[in-house]
Backbone bond lengths (Angstrom), bond angles and torsions (degrees), N, CA, C in turn:
res aa  C-N    CA-C-N  psi(-1)  N-CA   C-N-CA  omega(-1)  CA-C   N-CA-C  phi
1 M - - - 1.451 - - 1.613 110.74 -
2 R 1.299 115.17 128.90 1.488 117.33 -178.06 1.446 110.33 -78.26
3 S 1.357 115.68 143.00 1.459 119.32 178.01 1.491 108.48 -81.58
4 A 1.371 114.90 167.99 1.471 120.22 177.75 1.526 112.31 -69.36
5 C 1.371 115.08 -17.10 1.466 119.38 -178.96 1.487 112.88 -95.02
6 G 1.332 117.85 -6.33 1.435 120.60 -177.31 1.513 113.67 -122.98
7 G 1.327 118.17 -178.08 1.452 123.65 174.86 1.496 110.64 59.91
8 R 1.373 113.50 -129.14 1.446 120.68 -178.02 1.484 113.64 -63.67
9 G 1.360 117.24 -28.39 1.517 118.14 178.96 1.469 109.78 -64.63
10 Q 1.272 118.90 -36.55 1.484 121.76 -179.58 1.543 111.66 -67.96
11 L 1.338 117.53 -30.77 1.476 121.23 -179.59 1.557 110.06 -82.30
12 A 1.298 115.68 -29.53 1.512 117.25 -175.25 1.532 111.66 -71.81
13 R 1.314 119.34 -36.84 1.390 121.84 -173.20 1.508 112.96 -66.97
14 P 1.371 121.35 -43.80 1.439 122.81 175.46 1.542 111.88 -58.19
15 A 1.360 118.65 -43.90 1.403 121.17 -177.63 1.508 109.93 -61.06
16 R 1.296 119.90 -40.42 1.465 123.88 -178.92 1.556 108.30 -67.96
17 S 1.350 116.95 -35.82 1.433 118.66 -178.62 1.519 109.85 -68.68
18 R 1.333 120.28 -35.56 1.470 122.93 178.29 1.547 108.32 -65.71
19 Y 1.289 118.09 -40.48 1.501 123.05 179.60 1.521 109.76 -62.88
20 V 1.293 117.36 -44.58 1.479 120.95 177.94 1.518 112.83 -59.07
21 R 1.362 112.26 -47.52 1.493 116.41 -178.60 1.502 111.32 -63.71
22 R 1.333 116.66 -40.14 1.459 122.14 -178.74 1.572 109.83 -64.68
23 S 1.318 115.85 -41.48 1.459 119.99 178.68 1.520 111.50 -64.90
24 A 1.352 115.99 -40.57 1.479 119.94 -178.12 1.501 107.91 -67.18
25 G 1.353 118.62 -34.17 1.438 121.25 -178.85 1.583 110.63 -67.12
26 V 1.320 116.85 -41.14 1.428 121.77 178.11 1.516 110.22 -62.73
27 V 1.312 117.71 -45.47 1.456 121.81 178.66 1.519 112.28 -57.81
28 T 1.365 115.20 -42.55 1.444 121.55 -179.62 1.488 111.11 -63.65
29 L 1.327 117.45 -41.19 1.485 122.47 176.39 1.484 111.51 -62.76
30 L 1.359 116.58 -44.94 1.411 117.84 -179.54 1.525 113.44 -64.28
31 I 1.348 116.22 -37.42 1.464 119.96 178.14 1.533 109.62 -65.89
32 T 1.265 117.75 -42.21 1.508 122.53 178.76 1.490 110.47 -62.30
33 A 1.350 119.53 -41.74 1.429 120.17 -177.91 1.528 112.25 -69.16
34 I 1.349 115.27 -39.22 1.471 122.03 178.01 1.557 109.28 -61.13
35 A 1.296 113.91 -45.34 1.509 118.28 -177.89 1.529 110.09 -64.36
36 A 1.336 116.13 -39.24 1.464 119.36 177.57 1.524 114.59 -61.98
37 L 1.367 113.51 -37.86 1.471 119.30 177.67 1.506 112.13 -67.28
38 A 1.337 114.82 -39.01 1.486 121.25 -177.43 1.512 112.44 -73.40
39 A 1.319 118.52 -23.94 1.430 121.29 -176.82 1.462 112.38 -68.98
40 P 1.332 122.44 142.63 1.495 125.09 177.60 1.516 110.35 -63.65
41 P 1.344 118.11 140.92 1.472 122.31 178.29 1.538 111.79 -61.70
42 T 1.309 118.24 144.20 1.449 121.64 175.00 1.489 109.49 -100.75
43 A 1.336 113.07 147.49 1.441 120.62 -178.89 1.508 110.67 -71.85
44 T 1.350 117.84 142.67 1.433 123.07 179.33 1.556 105.60 -133.99
45 A 1.314 113.67 171.97 1.467 118.25 179.96 1.497 110.50 -63.04
46 G 1.312 120.07 -28.52 1.466 121.95 177.55 1.434 113.99 -66.34
47 D 1.390 120.65 -19.61 1.385 123.65 179.70 1.545 113.40 -71.86
48 K 1.295 115.88 -18.84 1.455 120.19 -177.39 1.550 110.98 -80.06
49 V 1.311 115.99 145.79 1.455 118.08 178.97 1.502 110.02 -92.35
50 P 1.332 118.42 132.51 1.480 121.71 177.31 1.507 109.05 -70.59
51 L 1.317 116.93 133.80 1.465 123.76 -176.12 1.534 109.59 -142.16
52 G 1.324 115.58 134.06 1.482 120.77 178.96 1.487 113.89 -157.12
53 G 1.278 116.73 179.86 1.505 120.86 179.08 1.523 110.97 -56.97
54 G 1.346 115.18 127.36 1.446 121.10 -178.94 1.493 112.61 104.56
55 A 1.292 117.25 -6.18 1.514 120.56 179.74 1.500 109.75 -75.36
56 G 1.287 118.06 146.80 1.463 124.36 174.22 1.505 110.73 -80.62
57 I 1.265 115.48 132.50 1.529 121.43 178.00 1.500 107.68 -131.56
58 V 1.339 116.19 163.84 1.435 123.25 174.66 1.532 105.56 -128.83
59 V 1.339 115.80 125.53 1.430 122.37 -175.73 1.505 108.81 -110.97
60 N 1.369 114.11 120.71 1.470 119.17 178.02 1.515 114.75 58.17
61 G 1.360 113.68 29.93 1.492 119.02 177.42 1.471 114.03 72.18
62 G 1.385 117.99 8.46 1.475 121.30 178.98 1.529 114.32 -78.02
63 P 1.318 115.67 -167.07 1.476 122.51 176.46 1.549 108.67 -61.50
64 P 1.355 117.28 152.92 1.449 119.45 177.71 1.513 114.15 -56.13
65 C 1.322 115.77 145.92 1.422 124.40 172.85 1.540 110.07 -129.83
66 T 1.306 117.17 -179.52 1.420 121.08 177.21 1.510 112.93 -123.14
67 L 1.284 118.16 141.25 1.464 122.49 174.60 1.511 112.11 -81.48
68 A 1.289 119.78 126.52 1.470 121.97 -176.94 1.520 111.72 -77.64
69 T 1.327 116.19 -42.68 1.461 120.49 -172.77 1.501 111.49 -165.11
70 I 1.288 120.59 158.39 1.420 127.46 -178.30 1.554 109.22 -140.35
71 G 1.330 117.80 140.86 1.448 121.71 -179.24 1.526 111.81 -177.28
72 H 1.314 116.88 -150.52 1.477 118.71 178.34 1.521 109.71 -126.84
73 D 1.324 116.28 154.63 1.460 120.42 173.45 1.510 108.21 -99.28
74 M 1.274 115.96 -178.96 1.542 117.55 -173.98 1.508 113.75 -67.99
75 A 1.385 113.93 -14.07 1.483 114.11 177.73 1.527 110.70 -90.81
76 G 1.392 116.86 -0.25 1.411 120.26 178.91 1.513 115.16 89.79
77 A 1.346 116.91 3.23 1.457 121.92 179.55 1.517 110.00 -72.67
78 L 1.352 118.13 145.26 1.415 122.56 175.59 1.552 108.91 -85.31
79 V 1.324 115.71 110.99 1.470 121.30 -173.16 1.554 111.86 -131.24
80 G 1.303 113.29 161.41 1.538 118.74 178.64 1.529 107.13 -144.93
81 I 1.329 113.47 173.46 1.458 123.39 -177.16 1.526 109.52 -128.32
82 T 1.327 115.77 137.28 1.438 123.27 168.52 1.490 110.21 -145.39
83 S 1.334 117.96 -170.03 1.432 123.23 -176.96 1.557 108.73 -82.34
84 S 1.375 113.58 140.31 1.478 116.41 178.21 1.509 112.69 -70.08
85 H 1.370 117.96 -13.92 1.474 122.22 174.05 1.480 109.77 -65.64
86 C 1.301 118.50 -21.23 1.491 123.11 179.44 1.475 112.72 -72.99
87 G 1.321 117.07 -36.04 1.501 121.19 179.45 1.461 111.39 168.56
88 G 1.319 117.36 154.84 1.477 123.70 -178.13 1.500 113.30 -101.92
89 P 1.337 116.99 -174.45 1.457 121.65 -174.40 1.564 111.20 -57.32
90 G 1.287 114.49 138.92 1.496 121.04 -174.92 1.460 115.52 91.17
91 A 1.332 119.18 -13.84 1.479 120.56 -179.22 1.455 113.14 -72.10
92 N 1.358 119.14 139.23 1.455 121.95 178.71 1.504 110.32 -79.04
93 V 1.273 118.69 146.36 1.450 126.15 178.79 1.557 108.97 -114.94
94 A 1.304 114.42 122.01 1.454 117.49 -178.49 1.524 109.31 -117.79
95 F 1.346 115.64 154.01 1.474 122.79 178.84 1.511 109.21 -135.83
96 G 1.345 117.43 112.05 1.468 121.83 172.07 1.462 111.94 54.59
97 P 1.405 116.11 -148.47 1.433 121.11 178.91 1.490 116.51 -67.74
98 V 1.283 117.11 -12.38 1.454 122.42 -177.98 1.517 112.77 -66.89
99 G 1.331 114.23 -29.39 1.467 118.57 -177.18 1.533 109.88 83.22
100 N 1.332 118.48 -149.60 1.408 125.11 -174.11 1.527 111.18 -64.70
101 V 1.343 115.12 126.26 1.461 120.21 179.40 1.570 112.43 -123.28
102 G 1.311 115.75 -6.12 1.502 117.95 -179.21 1.503 109.60 -174.80
103 T 1.367 112.55 -176.17 1.492 122.65 -179.17 1.485 111.59 -141.42
104 V 1.304 116.83 140.30 1.421 119.91 174.44 1.522 110.07 -72.30
105 V 1.343 115.10 126.67 1.463 119.97 -172.26 1.535 114.32 -107.97
106 T 1.356 116.33 -22.35 1.448 120.34 178.97 1.513 108.67 -157.43
107 A 1.288 120.72 154.75 1.466 123.96 178.28 1.499 109.64 -152.87
108 N 1.369 113.25 159.76 1.477 121.10 176.47 1.511 105.72 -139.38
109 G 1.346 115.88 113.58 1.481 121.07 -179.57 1.484 113.86 -70.12
110 E 1.329 115.22 -30.54 1.503 117.01 -178.92 1.534 112.04 -66.97
111 L 1.322 115.04 -43.74 1.482 120.15 178.32 1.535 110.44 -90.70
112 D 1.315 114.68 -7.09 1.466 121.71 175.37 1.551 112.57 59.63
113 Y 1.289 115.72 46.96 1.500 119.64 173.68 1.550 112.64 -126.81
114 A 1.305 113.78 156.89 1.451 118.50 176.85 1.576 105.34 -138.04
115 V 1.330 113.57 138.85 1.479 118.01 177.89 1.562 108.60 -102.34
116 I 1.278 112.23 129.20 1.488 121.66 -178.69 1.505 110.82 -103.88
117 K 1.340 118.79 131.88 1.452 120.63 170.62 1.512 106.88 -102.02
118 F 1.347 113.73 119.85 1.475 120.99 -178.32 1.500 112.12 -92.62
119 D 1.357 115.11 156.42 1.462 123.19 176.92 1.574 104.77 -86.27
120 P 1.276 115.66 113.11 1.504 118.79 -178.03 1.541 111.00 -70.10
121 G 1.326 117.94 -13.85 1.492 119.13 174.85 1.505 111.89 -80.22
122 K 1.355 118.38 -9.29 1.450 120.41 179.49 1.499 113.41 -119.13
123 V 1.315 119.00 -17.63 1.437 122.62 -173.15 1.553 111.77 -119.07
124 A 1.302 115.13 131.52 1.456 122.32 171.44 1.510 106.11 -108.41
125 P 1.353 118.17 107.36 1.454 119.46 -178.21 1.519 111.47 -72.27
126 V 1.303 114.21 142.79 1.465 122.54 -176.60 1.579 109.51 -130.13
127 A 1.255 119.97 140.42 1.440 123.26 178.08 1.567 111.20 -85.50
128 N 1.284 116.23 -20.72 1.486 122.53 -177.19 1.510 108.18 -123.06
129 F 1.343 117.70 86.53 1.451 123.89 178.01 1.509 111.27 -90.03
130 D 1.260 120.08 119.52 1.432 124.94 179.56 1.458 113.80 50.57
131 G 1.397 115.54 36.88 1.428 122.12 174.35 1.532 114.77 86.31
132 F 1.340 115.36 5.75 1.499 119.85 -178.82 1.558 106.81 -108.47
133 A 1.313 112.15 105.71 1.525 118.63 -174.92 1.519 112.16 -88.46
134 I 1.319 114.38 138.51 1.477 123.97 172.54 1.462 107.54 -129.41
135 N 1.355 118.96 116.57 1.443 121.35 -175.30 1.538 112.72 -109.95
136 S 1.339 116.07 -22.93 1.464 120.49 -177.02 1.583 106.94 -165.32
137 V 1.357 112.19 176.88 1.491 116.99 178.16 1.518 108.52 -120.09
138 G 1.329 115.78 150.19 1.475 119.70 -177.80 1.496 110.87 -156.58
139 P 1.349 117.31 174.38 1.453 123.40 178.10 1.488 114.95 -70.40
140 F 1.350 115.49 166.49 1.491 119.21 175.07 1.493 111.91 -56.45
141 P 1.346 117.95 140.04 1.482 117.04 168.48 1.504 110.62 -74.67
142 A 1.351 114.67 178.45 1.476 120.96 -176.53 1.525 112.48 -71.27
143 F 1.299 117.59 166.95 1.475 123.09 177.54 1.547 108.99 -60.16
144 G 1.337 112.68 135.80 1.484 119.70 -178.83 1.467 114.26 84.01
145 Q 1.380 119.54 -2.55 1.436 123.08 179.34 1.516 109.81 -68.77
146 W 1.339 115.31 141.44 1.485 121.84 179.87 1.550 108.71 -80.62
147 V 1.296 114.54 128.34 1.495 121.45 177.06 1.523 108.58 -131.18
148 C 1.338 114.47 162.00 1.475 122.50 179.16 1.514 111.00 -128.89
149 E 1.308 116.00 152.56 1.425 121.31 178.29 1.529 112.31 -134.93
150 Q 1.280 115.95 162.60 1.479 121.80 178.73 1.499 107.77 -134.24
151 S 1.278 119.36 127.89 1.464 123.93 178.00 1.525 110.47 -135.14
152 S 1.364 112.99 150.09 1.466 116.88 176.48 1.530 111.43 -69.36
153 A 1.335 118.22 -19.60 1.438 120.94 -178.53 1.540 113.71 -97.86
154 T 1.348 116.27 -49.00 1.460 122.05 -176.51 1.492 112.90 -87.58
155 G 1.314 115.41 -24.62 1.462 120.83 -173.83 1.504 112.14 83.83
156 N 1.307 117.43 -148.79 1.472 122.68 -179.45 1.476 110.74 -95.91
157 Q 1.386 114.42 133.16 1.506 118.45 174.18 1.534 105.40 -153.97
158 C 1.324 111.91 154.04 1.457 119.14 179.21 1.505 109.31 -122.64
159 S 1.359 117.40 148.55 1.397 122.70 -178.64 1.550 108.06 -154.13
160 Y 1.380 116.12 -153.44 1.435 117.58 -177.28 1.534 109.66 -140.56
161 I 1.308 113.53 153.64 1.491 119.80 178.20 1.511 108.55 -71.77
162 T 1.386 114.50 130.09 1.452 119.27 178.28 1.552 109.02 -104.01
163 I 1.319 116.57 -156.22 1.470 122.23 -172.87 1.551 107.90 -61.54
164 P 1.352 115.95 130.43 1.500 119.45 177.83 1.491 112.85 -64.04
165 N 1.310 117.92 154.70 1.433 123.61 176.39 1.548 109.01 -78.80
166 H 1.327 116.09 172.44 1.456 118.45 179.66 1.495 111.44 -69.65
167 N 1.352 118.16 -22.21 1.452 123.83 173.70 1.465 111.32 -91.76
168 P 1.350 120.08 119.62 1.462 121.40 -176.28 1.530 113.67 -62.60
169 A 1.305 116.84 -13.83 1.465 118.41 178.21 1.558 113.28 -79.49
170 F 1.352 114.79 -3.00 1.446 120.39 -176.35 1.550 108.61 -132.60
171 V 1.366 112.72 145.45 1.487 119.34 169.91 1.549 104.64 -136.26
172 S 1.300 113.88 177.19 1.479 121.59 -178.47 1.526 105.70 -114.85
173 V 1.355 113.07 156.68 1.444 119.47 177.24 1.523 108.14 -143.40
174 H 1.325 116.09 140.57 1.454 121.70 -177.98 1.558 109.55 -81.07
175 G 1.367 115.80 149.56 1.428 116.68 173.74 1.502 110.45 142.72
176 C 1.364 114.83 170.85 1.472 122.03 177.10 1.482 110.38 -82.92
177 R 1.353 115.00 144.20 1.500 118.25 -175.96 1.527 107.83 -137.33
178 N 1.344 113.36 159.73 1.475 123.52 176.73 1.509 104.23 -129.34
179 P 1.325 119.79 147.83 1.464 122.19 178.41 1.536 111.39 -56.29
180 D 1.328 117.04 -30.20 1.484 119.63 -179.97 1.485 114.11 -71.37
181 D 1.382 116.81 -6.72 1.420 121.20 179.02 1.526 114.19 -73.63
182 Q 1.256 118.07 -10.81 1.479 119.49 -178.22 1.508 112.36 -54.95
183 G 1.351 115.12 127.47 1.462 121.02 -176.50 1.537 112.73 95.48
184 A 1.262 117.20 -7.75 1.472 121.23 -177.03 1.499 111.35 -60.45
185 P 1.338 119.43 136.27 1.464 123.19 178.60 1.540 112.64 -75.16
186 V 1.290 116.45 146.02 1.482 123.02 176.35 1.512 106.99 -125.02
187 T 1.303 117.52 128.51 1.456 122.09 -176.83 1.496 113.26 -123.06
188 S 1.295 114.24 156.37 1.472 123.91 164.76 1.510 107.02 -117.43
189 G 1.308 117.16 105.28 1.439 120.23 -168.93 1.517 108.62 70.70
190 D 1.341 116.33 -124.13 1.469 116.80 173.47 1.476 110.91 -113.22
191 V 1.367 117.30 25.63 1.444 122.62 177.67 1.528 106.88 -103.61
192 L 1.365 115.14 122.46 1.499 122.57 173.83 1.515 110.42 -71.58
193 V 1.389 112.90 117.00 1.472 116.48 -177.99 1.527 114.66 -112.13
194 G 1.313 114.85 -21.69 1.478 119.87 -177.15 1.513 115.70 -160.32
195 M 1.267 114.75 175.55 1.531 121.60 179.95 1.517 106.58 -140.77
196 I 1.378 113.29 132.41 1.457 118.80 176.14 1.538 111.44 -64.51
197 V 1.314 117.98 127.07 1.444 122.10 178.69 1.543 113.63 -125.76
198 N 1.303 115.32 -10.14 1.480 119.17 179.06 1.505 106.46 -152.58
199 W 1.357 114.67 126.68 1.490 116.08 -174.56 1.535 111.87 -96.78
200 G 1.328 120.57 11.78 1.445 120.56 174.34 1.472 111.01 115.50
201 P 1.353 117.04 177.75 1.477 122.63 -178.70 1.454 112.73 -59.82
202 E 1.334 117.76 141.89 1.473 122.80 176.64 1.480 113.81 -60.20
203 N 1.323 119.12 -27.75 1.439 124.62 -178.81 1.534 116.81 -93.95
204 S 1.314 113.30 9.83 1.492 116.44 178.35 1.518 111.65 -62.21
205 P 1.343 115.77 144.13 1.508 116.73 179.99 1.506 111.92 -68.52
206 P 1.289 116.87 162.43 1.457 118.89 174.58 1.514 112.98 -59.58
207 C 1.294 116.60 142.32 1.468 120.69 -177.75 1.502 110.60 -67.13
208 P 1.324 118.44 122.35 1.483 120.08 -173.52 1.476 115.58 -80.68
209 F 1.365 116.21 -10.99 1.477 115.80 -175.31 1.547 113.45 -125.39
210 Y 1.280 116.60 10.61 1.485 117.43 -178.82 1.516 108.95 -145.88
211 N 1.235 117.37 122.44 1.457 121.33 -177.92 1.511 112.97 -152.12
212 I 1.292 120.83 130.27 1.448 127.09 178.30 1.513 109.60 -121.95
213 P 1.295 119.80 127.15 1.450 122.75 -179.25 1.551 110.47 -59.82
214 G 1.301 115.25 136.42 1.494 119.37 -179.17 1.498 115.77 91.44
215 S 1.331 114.98 -9.07 1.464 118.82 177.78 1.556 111.32 -67.14
216 R 1.339 115.19 144.29 1.469 119.20 178.84 1.524 113.64 -69.35
217 R 1.384 116.19 -41.33 1.420 120.34 173.15 1.516 109.92 -176.36
218 F 1.288 117.98 145.60 1.438 123.29 177.52 1.532 109.30 -117.56
219 N 1.329 113.01 146.57 1.456 118.44 178.52 1.539 108.49 -124.66
220 I 1.302 118.22 154.08 1.473 121.02 161.99 1.497 107.49 -102.78
221 T 1.287 118.28 124.07 1.419 120.32 -172.85 1.517 109.38 -138.64
222 L 1.286 115.00 146.18 1.505 122.16 175.71 1.483 110.65 -104.77
223 D 1.373 118.00 -0.99 1.436 118.79 -172.69 1.495 110.48 -140.25
224 A 1.353 118.43 37.00 1.482 118.87 170.11 1.495 105.68 -62.02
225 R 1.427 113.56 133.31 1.427 117.76 -176.44 1.507 114.15 -89.63
226 L 1.301 117.72 140.34 1.471 122.56 170.07 1.551 108.20 -114.92
227 V 1.286 115.39 136.11 1.459 118.73 172.02 1.497 105.95 -98.70
228 S 1.302 115.63 143.14 1.502 122.78 -177.15 1.530 110.33 -70.87
229 I 1.277 118.99 131.32 1.435 123.01 177.06 1.544 110.98 -66.32
230 T 1.326 114.95 -37.86 1.487 116.50 179.66 1.512 109.24 -68.01
231 A 1.361 119.53 -33.04 1.463 121.14 174.40 1.514 110.70 -61.57
232 I 1.288 117.27 -40.55 1.453 124.27 178.48 1.544 110.20 -64.97
233 T 1.332 118.62 -52.70 1.438 120.51 -178.09 1.473 111.50 -64.64
234 D 1.365 119.54 -34.72 1.499 123.47 177.00 1.527 108.48 -61.31
235 D 1.352 115.69 -44.09 1.465 118.48 -177.48 1.516 112.93 -69.45
236 V 1.363 116.05 -38.75 1.471 118.95 175.21 1.467 112.81 -63.04
237 N 1.348 116.29 -42.53 1.479 121.14 -179.96 1.472 110.41 -64.35
238 A 1.314 118.13 -40.83 1.486 120.39 -178.84 1.569 112.27 -64.72
239 K 1.352 115.77 -30.90 1.441 119.30 178.58 1.504 114.64 -85.63
240 G 1.361 116.98 -22.48 1.447 121.15 -175.95 1.502 110.17 70.73
241 G 1.324 114.12 -177.11 1.467 117.02 -179.51 1.490 111.84 87.96
242 P 1.378 116.50 -163.38 1.489 120.97 -177.70 1.515 111.02 -59.00
243 G 1.397 114.66 132.12 1.420 120.77 178.24 1.507 112.49 97.34
244 A 1.346 119.79 -18.43 1.471 120.87 -176.32 1.534 108.94 -67.93
245 G 1.293 114.76 137.41 1.482 120.38 -173.79 1.491 114.60 74.49
246 Y 1.339 117.67 28.35 1.452 122.48 -174.56 1.506 111.90 -61.38
247 S 1.315 114.71 140.34 1.447 122.80 174.43 1.529 106.68 -141.94
248 P 1.390 117.28 127.87 1.488 118.38 179.75 1.502 110.88 -71.84
249 I 1.366 114.37 157.08 1.415 119.17 173.48 1.539 106.75 -64.62
250 P 1.410 117.70 126.50 1.420 122.14 -178.35 1.452 115.35 -71.15
251 A 1.349 118.46 140.83 1.513 120.69 176.87 1.474 110.54 -70.83
């Protein structure tokens, strides 16, 4: 007769021990999974919205505008430039479904620029937004020089520099414009040379060769004004403060 400590009894106990260990392991995994689901999500780089020159922004809840450029100032702050017509100091800056991503910190009505300080926790600056690359800033090119622009309203188009304005900080450019183009970057190659600040006379006829559904209005203009980016950065540097020493995110 086999004892309770021998034969089949000795084989039964190890089998039961393996079952208990296996069950305990499953329970531990379930507890860990539930705890992970209950824990608040952590922010990652993917949570930031990519933003660059040519992106559509809304300043202070007003009509859409366009961001000319984004980069850092000498203090390391993440800043950008748009038209002062979009909003003045203290105005909130929103981008798409993300909502507020920054605030206008300074502006100059004469040169028609505004400096935006962005929240680096919400914005991932990019040099090539929607295929429009900005690698550096530079002066206006010569009369007749081919330049290209990117706007949230009009999209991408290229044209040429026309007769300069009486103020050397401004030149004109041929092409169709939309009011939402204010702040749009203008480049020569990948060098940012200007920013759209005026889309032409209010009474200009509808543009006969360029139309996008949903646009508020298009104009054909021979005198859309560009403000010089170097004139803007020189003014910001002279005043100091946010935006001084600005450098765009390199492509």
